[in-house]
C-alpha positions in Angstrom: -33.3 -8.8 -36.8 -31.5 -8.8 -40.1 -28.3 -7.6 -38.5 -28.3 -10.7 -36.2 -29.3 -13.2 -38.9 -25.7 -14.3 -39.6 -24.7 -14.5 -35.9 -23.9 -17.8 -34.3 -24.8 -18.8 -30.8 -21.2 -18.2 -29.8 -21.4 -14.6 -31.3 -24.4 -13.9 -29.2 -22.7 -15.1 -26.0 -19.7 -13.0 -26.9 -21.9 -9.9 -27.1 -23.3 -10.4 -23.6 -22.0 -8.8 -20.4 -22.7 -8.7 -16.7 -25.4 -11.1 -15.3 -26.5 -12.1 -18.8 -23.0 -13.3 -19.7 -22.7 -15.1 -16.3 -25.9 -17.0 -16.8 -25.0 -17.9 -20.3 -21.6 -19.3 -19.2 -23.2 -21.2 -16.3 -25.6 -22.9 -18.8 -23.0 -23.5 -21.5 -22.1 -27.1 -22.4 -18.3 -27.4 -22.2 -18.5 -30.1 -24.9 -20.8 -28.1 -27.2 -19.7 -26.3 -30.3 -20.4 -22.9 -28.8 -17.9 -23.4 -26.0 -15.2 -24.4 -28.5 -15.9 -21.4 -30.7 -15.5 -18.8 -27.9 -12.3 -17.0 -27.0 -12.1 -16.1 -23.3 -10.1 -13.0 -24.2 -13.1 -11.7 -26.3 -15.6 -12.0 -23.4 -16.5 -8.9 -21.4 -15.5 -10.2 -17.9 -15.5 -6.8 -16.3 -16.3 -7.3 -12.5 -17.8 -3.8 -12.5 -20.8 -5.3 -14.3 -21.3 -7.9 -11.6 -22.5 -8.1 -8.1 -20.4 -9.3 -5.2 -21.0 -13.1 -5.4 -21.4 -12.9 -9.2 -17.7 -12.4 -9.7 -17.0 -15.6 -7.8 -19.7 -17.4 -9.8 -18.1 -16.1 -13.1 -14.7 -17.5 -12.2 -16.2 -20.8 -11.1 -18.1 -21.0 -14.4 -14.8 -20.5 -16.3 -13.1 -23.2 -14.3 -15.9 -25.6 -14.9 -15.8 -25.0 -18.7 -12.0 -25.3 -18.7 -12.2 -28.9 -17.5 -13.4 -29.8 -21.0 -12.7 -26.7 -23.0 -9.1 -25.6 -22.2 -9.6 -22.3 -24.0 -11.5 -21.1 -20.9 -8.6 -21.8 -18.5 -7.4 -18.7 -16.6 -3.9 -19.3 -17.9 -5.3 -18.4 -21.4 -6.3 -15.0 -20.3 -3.8 -12.4 -21.7 -1.6 -10.8 -19.0 -3.1 -7.3 -19.2 -6.6 -8.6 -19.3 -5.9 -10.8 -16.3 -4.5 -7.8 -14.4 -7.6 -5.8 -15.3 -9.9 -8.6 -14.2 -8.3 -8.6 -10.7 -7.7 -4.9 -10.4 -11.3 -4.0 -11.4 -12.8 -6.3 -8.8 -14.1 -4.7 -5.6 -12.6 -5.7 -2.2 -16.0 -7.4 -1.5 -15.8 -9.4 -4.7 -12.2 -10.4 -4.0 -13.2 -11.5 -0.5 -15.9 -13.6 -1.9 -13.4 -15.3 -4.2 -10.9 -16.0 -1.4 -13.7 -17.4 0.8 -14.2 -20.2 -1.8 -11.4 -22.5 -1.0 -10.9 -24.3 -4.4 -11.3 -21.0 -6.3 -8.9 -19.2 -4.0 -6.2 -21.8 -4.6 -6.7 -21.7 -8.3 -6.5 -18.0 -8.6 -3.4 -17.8 -6.3 -1.7 -20.6 -8.2 -2.4 -18.8 -11.5 -0.9 -15.5 -10.2 2.2 -17.2 -8.8 2.7 -19.2 -12.0 2.7 -16.0 -13.9 5.4 -14.5 -11.7 8.0 -16.7 -13.4 7.1 -15.3 -16.8 7.2 -11.7 -15.6 10.7 -11.7 -13.9 12.9 -8.9 -15.3 16.0 -10.9 -16.2 18.0 -7.7 -16.9 17.5 -6.5 -13.3 17.6 -9.9 -11.6 20.5 -11.5 -13.5 22.9 -11.0 -10.5 20.3 -11.7 -7.8 20.1 -14.8 -5.7 17.2 -14.6 -3.3 14.4 -16.8 -1.9 11.1 -15.2 -0.8 8.5 -17.0 1.3 4.9 -15.8 0.9 2.3 -16.4 3.6 -1.3 -15.7 2.5 -3.6 -15.4 5.5 -6.8 -17.3 5.8 -5.4 -20.4 4.2 -5.6 -24.1 4.9 -1.9 -24.7 5.5 0.3 -24.6 8.6 -0.7 -21.7 10.9 -3.7 -20.8 8.7 -1.6 -19.7 5.7 -1.3 -20.7 2.1 2.4 -20.7 1.4 4.4 -20.1 -1.7 8.2 -19.9 -2.3 9.6 -17.8 -5.1 13.3 -18.4 -5.8 15.1 -15.9 -8.0 18.4 -17.0 -9.5 20.4 -15.6 -12.4 17.4 -13.8 -14.0 14.8 -16.5 -13.6 12.1 -17.2 -11.0 10.8 -20.6 -10.0 7.7 -21.0 -7.8 6.9 -23.9 -5.4 4.3 -24.7 -2.8 7.0 -26.3 -0.8 9.4 -24.2 1.4 12.7 -25.6 0.2 15.2 -23.0 1.1 16.0 -20.4 3.8 14.3 -17.2 2.7 15.9 -13.8 2.4 12.5 -12.4 3.4 9.1 -13.8 4.5 6.1 -11.7 3.5 2.7 -12.2 5.2 -0.3 -10.6 3.5 -4.0 -11.1 3.0 -5.0 -12.4 -0.4 -7.1 -9.3 -1.3 -4.1 -7.0 -0.5 -1.8 -9.3 -2.4 -4.1 -8.9 -5.5 -3.9 -5.1 -5.1 -0.1 -5.2 -4.8 0.5 -7.2 -7.9 -1.9 -5.2 -10.0 -0.3 -1.8 -9.0 -3.3 -0.8 -6.9 -1.1 -0.5 -3.8 2.6 -0.2 -3.0 4.6 -2.2 -0.5 5.3 0.9 1.4 1.7 1.9 1.9 0.7 -1.6 2.8 3.6 -1.8 5.3 2.8 1.5 7.1 -0.9 0.6 7.3 -0.1 -2.8 8.8 -1.6 -4.8 5.9 1.7 -6.5 5.1 4.3 -7.9 7.5 7.9 -8.5 6.5 10.5 -10.6 8.3 14.0 -10.4 7.0 15.6 -7.9 4.6 13.2 -5.0 4.6 15.1 -3.0 2.0 15.0 -6.0 -0.4 11.3 -6.5 0.3 10.6 -2.8 -0.5 12.1 -3.2 -4.0 11.0 -6.7 -4.7 8.2 -5.8 -7.1 10.7 -3.9 -9.2 12.3 -7.2 -10.2 9.1 -8.1 -12.0 7.5 -6.6 -15.1 3.9 -7.0 -13.8 1.3 -6.0 -16.4 -0.7 -2.9 -15.8 -4.5 -3.2 -16.1 -5.9 -2.1 -19.5 
């Protein structure tokens, strides 16, 4: 008891994991002092400690808190920790996330937003290429969520609008996309198993990930 005497409510929450942490975050008042004393990067968000639907609930709890306490926003999660969060989730957990429409869009938006920060300018400085991504099971045209990544002179911009003719169009399920960008699968393996479809420059598509310095899970 004496060891915990000096601990604040925020400290106690930070020590939790799994279902206990989930329940604490779902009850947490986003305007309360505990929420503003917590750092999302110090929480044990390991999906391995959670059941299938609990991972979806955890992400939704963070999004709810982020509306009033910006420190909980997914954009605040450090790159390696974010990669670990996605890579450690089971396929069933990821499928539960993508079945939740608002959550699916928020997670995909966050991943694509990070691509601009992870472009390898040294490798891409002479590259001019537009990539269209089609994520199956979406609400857009043809049942896809669509993103455009435009690489030009070492930078990468992302848009939800298809503004330019693509060098390649990539069609993939969100769960497989998550595995791809966290180094859990390679484009070649996904291609030969039929889990990714490519229209356009196949050789460019095969090496596309190499233009990005995507963080490895910790």
